[in-house]
Structure formats: structure tokens, C-alpha cells
C-alpha positions in Angstrom: 81.3 73.7 -38.1 81.2 72.2 -41.6 84.4 71.4 -43.3 85.2 73.1 -46.5 84.1 70.9 -49.4 87.4 70.2 -51.2 88.6 68.2 -54.5 91.8 69.0 -56.1 91.2 70.5 -59.4 94.1 68.7 -61.0 95.1 70.3 -64.4 97.9 69.5 -66.9 101.3 71.2 -66.4 102.3 72.8 -69.7 105.6 74.0 -71.1 104.7 76.2 -74.0 108.2 77.3 -75.1 107.9 74.8 -78.1 104.3 75.5 -78.9 104.8 76.2 -82.5 106.4 72.8 -83.0 103.3 71.0 -82.0 101.0 69.5 -84.6 98.6 67.5 -82.4 99.1 66.1 -78.9 95.8 64.4 -78.2 92.2 65.2 -77.7 89.6 65.6 -75.0 88.2 62.3 -73.7 84.5 62.7 -73.1 83.9 60.6 -70.1 80.8 58.4 -70.4 78.5 58.5 -67.4 76.9 55.2 -66.4 73.8 56.9 -64.9 71.8 58.7 -67.5 70.1 60.9 -64.9 73.3 62.4 -63.6 73.2 66.1 -64.5 70.1 65.4 -66.6 67.1 66.2 -64.4 64.5 67.3 -67.0 62.1 64.3 -66.6 62.7 63.6 -62.9 60.4 64.2 -60.0 61.3 67.1 -57.6 61.7 66.3 -53.9 59.6 68.9 -52.1 61.3 70.7 -49.2 64.8 69.4 -49.9 67.8 71.6 -50.7 70.6 70.5 -53.1 73.2 72.4 -51.1 72.1 71.0 -47.8 71.9 67.5 -49.1 75.4 67.6 -50.7 76.9 69.0 -47.5 75.2 66.3 -45.4 76.4 63.6 -47.8 79.9 65.1 -47.9 80.2 65.0 -44.1 79.1 61.4 -44.1 81.7 60.6 -46.7 84.5 62.2 -44.6 83.4 60.0 -41.7 83.0 56.8 -43.6 85.6 54.1 -42.9 84.8 51.5 -45.6 84.4 52.4 -49.2 86.0 52.3 -52.6 86.3 55.4 -54.8 87.0 54.9 -58.5 87.7 58.1 -60.4 88.4 59.2 -64.0 89.8 62.5 -65.1 90.1 64.1 -68.6 91.8 67.3 -69.5 92.6 69.0 -72.8 94.2 72.4 -73.7 93.1 73.8 -77.1 91.3 70.6 -77.9 94.4 68.6 -77.1 96.7 70.3 -79.6 98.8 71.7 -76.7 98.2 69.0 -74.1 95.9 66.4 -72.9 95.7 64.2 -69.8 93.7 61.1 -68.8 93.9 59.6 -65.3 92.4 56.6 -63.6 92.4 56.3 -59.8 91.2 53.6 -57.4 91.2 54.5 -53.7 90.2 52.1 -50.9 89.5 53.1 -47.3 89.1 50.2 -44.8 89.2 51.1 -41.1 92.4 52.9 -40.4 94.0 51.7 -43.7 94.2 53.9 -46.8 95.2 52.6 -50.2 95.4 54.6 -53.4 96.6 53.9 -56.9 96.6 56.2 -59.9 97.8 56.2 -63.5 98.3 59.6 -65.2 98.8 59.6 -68.9 99.6 62.9 -70.5 100.4 64.0 -74.1 101.9 67.0 -75.7 103.3 69.4 -73.1 101.7 67.6 -70.2 104.6 66.6 -67.9 102.8 64.6 -65.2 102.7 61.1 -66.6 103.2 58.4 -63.9 101.9 55.4 -62.1 101.8 55.8 -58.4 100.6 54.1 -55.2 100.2 55.1 -51.6 99.4 52.9 -48.6 98.9 53.8 -45.0 98.7 50.8 -42.7 97.3 52.8 -39.7 100.7 53.8 -38.4 103.2 54.1 -41.3 102.9 55.1 -44.9 104.6 53.9 -48.1 104.5 55.0 -51.7 105.6 54.1 -55.3 106.0 56.5 -58.2 107.0 55.3 -61.6 107.6 58.3 -63.9 108.9 56.2 -66.9 106.3 57.0 -69.5 107.5 54.0 -71.6 105.8 51.8 -69.0 102.4 53.5 -69.5 99.9 52.8 -72.2 96.4 54.0 -73.1 94.1 52.0 -75.3 93.1 54.5 -78.0 89.6 52.8 -78.4 88.6 52.2 -74.8 90.9 54.9 -73.2 91.9 52.2 -70.6 95.2 53.0 -68.8 97.7 50.5 -67.8 101.3 50.3 -66.6 104.0 47.7 -67.1 105.3 48.4 -63.5 104.3 50.2 -60.4 107.7 50.1 -58.9 108.7 49.1 -55.4 107.2 50.7 -52.2 109.4 53.0 -50.2 108.7 54.8 -46.9 106.6 57.9 -47.5 108.7 60.9 -46.7 106.0 63.6 -46.6 103.5 64.8 -44.0 101.5 61.6 -43.5 98.6 63.3 -41.6 98.2 65.9 -44.3 98.4 63.3 -47.1 95.7 61.2 -45.3 93.5 64.2 -44.9 93.8 65.0 -48.6 93.1 61.5 -49.7 89.9 61.2 -47.5 88.5 64.7 -47.5 89.8 66.7 -50.4 87.3 67.1 -53.2 87.6 70.6 -54.7 89.6 73.8 -54.0 86.5 75.9 -54.5 85.1 77.2 -51.2 81.6 75.8 -50.7 81.4 76.5 -47.0 78.6 79.1 -47.6 75.5 78.8 -49.8 76.1 82.3 -51.2 79.2 81.1 -52.9 77.0 79.4 -55.5 76.1 81.1 -58.8 72.8 83.0 -59.2 71.6 80.4 -61.8 72.2 77.5 -59.3 69.3 75.2 -59.2 68.8 74.2 -55.5 66.1 71.6 -56.3 66.7 67.9 -55.6 65.3 65.4 -58.1 64.7 61.7 -57.6 64.3 58.5 -59.6 64.5 54.8 -58.6 65.5 55.7 -55.0 68.4 58.0 -56.0 68.6 61.7 -55.3 70.1 63.9 -58.1 71.3 67.5 -57.9 73.9 69.9 -59.3 75.9 72.6 -57.5 76.7 75.5 -59.8 79.7 77.5 -58.4 80.1 81.3 -59.0 83.4 81.6 -60.9 83.1 85.3 -61.9 86.5 87.0 -62.1 86.3 88.9 -58.8 84.9 85.8 -57.0 87.9 83.7 -58.2 90.3 86.4 -56.9 88.7 86.3 -53.4 86.4 83.5 -52.4 88.0 80.9 -54.7 91.5 82.3 -54.6 93.0 78.9 -53.9 91.4 77.5 -57.0 92.6 80.4 -59.1 96.1 80.0 -57.8 96.1 76.4 -58.7 94.9 77.0 -62.2 97.6 79.7 -62.8 100.4 77.6 -61.3 99.5 74.5 -63.3 98.9 76.2 -66.7 101.5 79.0 -66.5 98.7 81.5 -67.3 98.7 85.2 -66.4 96.1 86.3 -63.9 95.1 89.2 -66.1 92.6 88.0 -68.6 92.1 84.6 -67.0 88.4 83.6 -67.1 86.5 80.5 -65.8 83.0 79.5 -66.7 80.8 78.7 -63.7 81.8 75.2 -62.6 79.2 72.6 -62.1 79.3 69.4 -59.9 76.6 66.8 -60.6 75.7 64.4 -57.8 73.9 61.1 -57.4 73.2 60.4 -53.7 71.5 57.4 -52.2 70.4 56.6 -48.7 72.4 53.6 -47.5 71.9 52.1 -44.1 69.9 55.2 -43.1 72.6 57.6 -44.1 72.8 59.9 -47.2 75.9 58.9 -49.3 77.4 60.1 -52.5 77.5 57.4 -55.1 78.5 59.4 -58.2 79.8 62.9 -58.7 81.0 64.7 -61.9 82.9 68.0 -61.9 82.8 70.1 -65.2 85.3 73.0 -65.7 86.0 75.3 -68.7 88.6 78.1 -68.4 90.9 80.1 -70.5 93.8 82.6 -70.4 97.2 83.5 -71.9 100.5 82.0 -71.0 102.6 84.3 -68.9 105.7 84.2 -71.1 104.4 83.8 -74.6 100.9 85.4 -74.5 99.5 82.4 -76.3 95.7 81.8 -75.8 95.0 78.6 -73.9 91.5 77.2 -73.7 91.1 74.3 -71.3 88.4 71.8 -70.5 88.4 69.2 -67.8 86.0 66.7 -66.3 86.4 64.5 -63.2 84.0 61.6 -62.7 83.9 59.5 -59.5 82.0 56.4 -58.4 81.7 55.3 -54.8 80.8 51.9 -53.4 80.4 51.3 -49.6 81.1 48.5 -47.2 83.1 46.2 -49.5 86.6 47.6 -49.5 89.4 45.1 -49.7 93.1 45.9 -49.9 94.6 42.9 -51.6 98.1 41.3 -51.8 98.2 42.4 -55.4 97.6 46.0 -54.3 100.6 45.8 -52.0 102.9 43.8 -54.2 106.4 45.1 -53.7 105.8 46.2 -50.1 108.5 45.0 -47.7 108.0 46.5 -44.3 
């Protein structure tokens, strides 16, 4: 039985009680994709007899079972073009055998309250974490959008559910339910395209109002909780996830994916229209993961 295809749809947490005092909080950071063919299939060759849905599910299963890879991910969010809030994140996650290492910087503006620099490390038996929430330590280069922190803090024993945390870090990709092909939108293009030995495709997810309330209820609940929006009047455009997949050592593996989401609603307390846009872009490399002493600086077992 196939696992559900999961990625947390992380969105900015907004406090809108002071909305009228806001002039400009930030702007949406259009993430630049290094592969020009990702999501752009017009001039590519079609692979006969291959299904985008089947290929993605196969590659997803292979990713869940992989024990040596690095995932580098960028996330950009803006509410009302950044006037209400914006968020940029940069994450590096390394899986090597039984070890899991993850570091992430989250930089928010306006009413986003999630800014932090955090790390997590599982050594195969025990888990440790850091979480520096002092925004004064965080910086974002306005030109390059590069994020940095003056301090990660000291590692402490992880107090949560280690098994669940490890599952999320190694399997969780989206809260949309993609366990069945019929959960895709009618306009979904199930063709697979190819260029230079790479397979490209896009999954288009049905995000109609009734579908969000049933099939993708978990995704809807997450949006509502993180934005403070009312369920009534909440709308979401059909989400797309673009993939670049390559055969590596005889196995289909995801090398890039990019999730694109646009949604809107009204705040539950103030009935203020909120239009949100977010993009998540991830790159995967396999077989060369190294968890370094710099990664684990401040860890005293």
C-alpha cells in the first residue's frame, strides 16, 4: 500500500489585530529555478506510455527508502503582496544511514511570528535540537535573499516524539492527499516529458472548495490555523507540484520539485481579505551526505 504523499504546507502565522498600522512588511520572493525545464514542458519530448502520477509515486517511495541524500529547500510566502506578512526560509537536511540532520532559518516580516534558526539531529538512538527565536540574530540579504544567523544556540535533548519527528523529516512532503489518482484536477497533464536524461512532469491537485473540505481536509485545516482565516469564503487555486526526476543507479529519484500555492480568505476576527501566495523549491542530491562537526557544533552528549 502506497504511503500518502506528504509535504508540510508551511504558511506564515499572522496576527491581524494591528493591520491598519502596517505600511509595508515585505514582498514575495520569486524563487529562481536552476532548471529551465522544470514546469516548462512546451518544447520537450513526450515519453510514450509513461504516467506522471505513477512516476512521481514510484520516485516518492524510492525517496522514503533512501538512506543517503541531501535535501536543500527554499520557501517563500507573502500575504497581500507582503503588506501583511512575508516569510522566507532556507533548509538543509541530510540523511546518512540511521542519522538525520536538519537545519533551517525562517525569516518573517510584518505579522509573521515564526522567525527562528533551528537544528535537529538524530544519531540513530537519541535526538537533540536547537531553536534560536531571537530575530536580532537573523539577517536576510535584500539583494540575494540569502539567510544567515549569528547563533544557532546550544543543542538540548529533544523532548518530543522522536519517531514521529523522524517520520516527518524523511517522508512528509505535502498535506494534500495524493493516495489516489482521482484526487488530481481535471486539467492535470499526466504526460511525462524528457530532456538530457531527465524526466519532467507536473501534478495538478484538485483544490475545489468541496474537495478541500473532504479529501484535503488536513491541508485546509492547516491553512485556516496558520492564517486565522474563516472556513466560509476560503478558496484555493489548484495547487501544482513540478518535478524533475532522474534515473540514478537504476532507480527513479526526485532531483527537484517545486510546489506552487495561491489561496485567499477573510480573517476570522476582522473580516479582512487576505490573499496569499507561497512557493517551495527543493533540490535533492544522493550518495554524498556528510554530517560535519560544524553541523553539530554545540552538541555535548
